[in-house]
C-alpha positions in Angstrom: 0.0 0.0 0.0 1.3 3.4 -0.9 0.5 6.5 1.1 1.2 10.2 0.5 1.7 12.1 3.7 1.3 15.8 3.5 2.5 17.5 6.7 4.7 20.6 7.0 5.9 19.8 10.5 8.9 17.7 9.5 9.4 16.2 13.0 5.8 15.0 13.1 6.1 13.8 9.5 9.1 11.7 10.4 7.3 10.1 13.4 4.2 9.2 11.3 6.3 8.0 8.4 8.3 5.7 10.8 5.0 4.3 12.2 3.5 3.7 8.8 6.8 2.1 7.5 6.8 -0.4 10.5 3.3 -1.4 9.4 4.7 -2.1 5.9 3.2 1.0 4.1 5.3 2.8 1.5 5.2 6.5 2.3 6.1 9.5 0.2 6.4 12.9 2.0 5.2 16.3 0.8 5.5 19.4 3.0 2.9 21.7 1.4 -0.2 21.5 -0.9 1.5 22.4 -4.1 4.1 19.7 -3.6 1.3 17.2 -2.8 -0.4 18.0 -6.1 2.8 17.4 -7.9 3.3 14.0 -6.3 -0.3 13.0 -7.2 0.4 13.9 -10.9 3.3 11.6 -11.2 2.5 8.7 -8.9 -0.4 6.5 -7.9 -1.4 6.3 -4.2 -3.9 4.3 -2.2 -4.4 7.1 0.4 -3.5 10.7 1.2 -3.1 11.9 4.8 -3.0 15.7 4.8 -2.6 18.6 7.3 -4.9 21.6 6.9 -2.7 24.5 7.9 0.2 24.4 5.4 2.3 27.0 3.5 1.7 27.9 -0.1 -1.6 26.0 -0.4 -3.8 24.9 2.5 -5.2 21.4 3.0 -8.7 22.7 2.2 -7.5 24.2 -1.1 -5.4 21.2 -2.0 -8.3 18.8 -1.3 -10.7 20.9 -3.5 -8.1 20.8 -6.3 -7.7 17.0 -5.9 -11.4 16.6 -6.3 -11.6 19.1 -9.1 -9.2 16.9 -11.0 -11.7 14.0 -10.6 -9.3 12.1 -8.4 -11.3 10.0 -5.9 -8.4 8.8 -3.8 -9.3 8.5 -0.1 -8.1 11.5 1.9 -7.8 11.8 5.6 -7.4 15.3 7.1 -4.9 15.4 10.0 -5.1 18.7 11.9 -5.1 20.6 15.2 -8.3 22.4 14.2 -11.0 20.7 16.3 -14.1 22.8 15.9 -17.1 21.1 14.4 -17.2 23.7 11.6 -13.6 22.8 10.6 -14.6 19.1 10.3 -17.7 20.1 8.3 -15.6 22.2 5.9 -13.2 19.2 5.4 -15.9 16.7 4.8 -17.8 19.0 2.4 -14.6 19.7 0.5 -14.3 15.9 -0.1 -12.4 14.4 2.8 -13.2 10.8 3.7 -12.0 11.1 7.3 -10.8 13.6 9.9 -8.4 13.1 12.8 -7.6 15.8 15.3 -4.1 16.4 16.8 -2.9 15.3 19.2 -3.8 11.7 18.4 -2.6 8.2 19.2 -0.8 6.3 16.4 -2.9 3.2 16.9 -6.0 5.2 16.1 -4.4 6.6 13.0 -3.4 3.1 11.9 -6.9 1.8 12.6 -8.5 4.6 10.6 -6.1 3.9 7.7 -7.2 0.2 7.6 -10.8 1.3 7.7 -10.4 3.7 4.8 -8.6 1.1 2.7 -11.3 -1.5 3.5 -13.9 1.0 2.5 -12.1 1.5 -0.8 -12.1 -2.2 -1.4 -8.4 -2.6 -1.2 -7.4 -6.1 -0.1 -4.6 -5.9 2.5 -2.0 -8.7 2.3 -2.1 -11.4 5.0 0.7 -11.7 7.5 2.1 -15.2 7.6 4.2 -17.2 10.0 4.8 -21.0 10.2 1.3 -22.6 9.7 -0.8 -19.5 10.4 -1.9 -16.4 8.5 -3.4 -13.2 9.8 -6.0 -11.5 7.7 -5.8 -7.7 7.9 -9.3 -7.3 6.3 -11.3 -9.6 8.6 -9.1 -9.9 11.7 -9.1 -13.7 11.4 -6.2 -16.0 12.1 -6.2 -19.0 9.9 -4.6 -22.5 9.8 -5.3 -25.6 7.7 -8.7 -24.3 6.4 -9.9 -23.3 9.9 -10.2 -19.8 11.2 -11.2 -17.7 14.3 -12.0 -14.0 14.4 -9.9 -12.0 16.9 -10.8 -8.9 18.9 -9.0 -5.7 18.0 -6.5 -6.1 20.8 -5.9 -9.8 20.1 -5.3 -8.9 16.5 -2.8 -6.1 17.3 -1.0 -8.4 19.7 -0.7 -11.3 17.4 0.3 -9.0 14.5 3.1 -7.6 16.6 4.5 -11.1 17.1 4.0 -12.3 13.5 5.7 -9.3 12.0 8.6 -9.7 14.4 8.9 -13.5 14.8 12.5 -13.5 16.1 12.0 -10.8 18.7 11.3 -11.0 22.4 8.9 -8.5 23.8 8.7 -7.5 27.5 5.4 -6.5 29.1 6.5 -2.9 28.9 7.3 -3.3 25.1 3.8 -4.7 24.6 2.1 -2.0 26.6 3.9 0.6 24.5 3.1 -0.9 21.1 -0.4 -2.2 21.7 -1.9 -0.1 24.5 0.5 2.9 24.2 0.9 3.0 28.0 -2.8 3.5 28.6 -2.9 4.5 32.3 -5.9 2.2 33.0 -4.3 -0.9 31.7 -2.5 -3.2 34.2 0.4 -5.4 33.0 -1.5 -8.5 34.1 -4.0 -7.9 31.3 -1.2 -8.9 28.8 -1.1 -12.4 30.1 -4.9 -12.7 29.8 -4.8 -11.7 26.1 -1.8 -14.0 25.4 -3.6 -16.9 27.0 -6.7 -16.2 24.9 -4.6 -16.1 21.7 -3.0 -19.4 22.6 -6.5 -21.0 22.9 -7.5 -19.6 19.6 -4.4 -21.0 17.9 -4.9 -24.4 19.5 -8.6 -24.4 18.4 -7.6 -24.2 14.7 -5.0 -26.9 15.0 -1.9 -24.7 14.8 1.4 -25.7 16.3 2.3 -22.1 16.7 2.1 -20.5 20.2 3.3 -17.6 22.3 5.9 -18.5 24.9 7.0 -16.6 28.0 10.7 -16.7 28.8 11.5 -15.6 32.3 13.5 -12.4 32.4 13.4 -12.0 28.6 9.9 -11.6 27.5 7.3 -13.2 25.1 8.0 -14.6 21.6 6.5 -16.9 19.0 7.4 -20.6 19.2 6.7 -23.5 16.9 5.8 -26.6 18.9 6.9 -30.0 17.9 4.2 -32.6 17.3 4.4 -34.0 20.8 4.1 -30.6 22.5 1.3 -29.6 20.2 -0.8 -32.7 21.2 -0.2 -32.0 24.9 
């Protein structure tokens, strides 16, 4: 999936780009509206994420020009302007979604997935050993069987599948999945991991999540004997 990020704050642009790249999106960066229009003339994108307050050409003006050119690409407005009238202006100008700063990266990523699903774009499955994780349906599949995961179960299993050789401490997982939500206790991680293990066993997978004392959690492929037990 290819995304055009239009954000004049270069530090914020770098942070968002890094997050999107970790999620396997290809990202091009524009820093004002005119530059964004130039990018759209020469390349094809699946989504535009665009700030409103920008030099040379505002996000509103850029969006109107995108639509005037009969380009129906999904556009998400990303801005510090939070008044209802600002949202109405964006949506009336042709925006598909609107996210107010400050925001959590996990919400941005969820909204991106929703926009791409709405567009009808099939996102590629993540695969490891005998399982695959469907980004469109949130199902984990194995040997023709599948089970639908909750949002947090999906995010947690996705983290492991995309980093199969890595160990993640409880703090790592809180940061990446819950973003240090003050209401989340570390013990909840074990509850979710236990549930994912049950899901994997229910579809006959020999993949599981193992806890290693003092190191963290990681994916493990069980041998036939362990899998049966």
